[in-house]
C-alpha positions, 0 to 999 in steps of 0.5 A: 491499545498502543501495540496496535499502532506500533504493529502497523508502523512496523509492518509499514517499515517492513513493506517499504523495505520489501519495496527496495528489493522488488520495486514495483509500487505494490509494497509501496502502496501496502506500506503507505496503507499501513502507515496510515492505518498506524496514524489513524489508530495513533490519532483516534485509537480511543475514539475507534473501536474497530474490530479486527476484520474492519481494520484490515478492510480499512487497511485495504481500502487505503492501500488500494487508494494509495496505490492508485494515487502512485499510478496516477502521479508516477505513471507507467514507465516507458517500455513497461508495457509492450504493445505488439502490432504484428504476429511473429509468425507472419 
């Protein structure tokens, strides 16, 4: 049982490293999700008997929540979203 939480922690570190090379909050959200999933399995591993699909579902939900929280806390950088006011053909 201990290997499952170790796997999630290694995945969290790998995803955090990917975030350094492609900064877009996507990998950081997945890294936070993987780290939280590892902590969930470490703390409540014996009490939780999650199947593999249920584990990935919890990971996906936690990753989505962390990504939305990152977007709310850090926001969108200036210039990241371009709004066009007029057509270039005019």
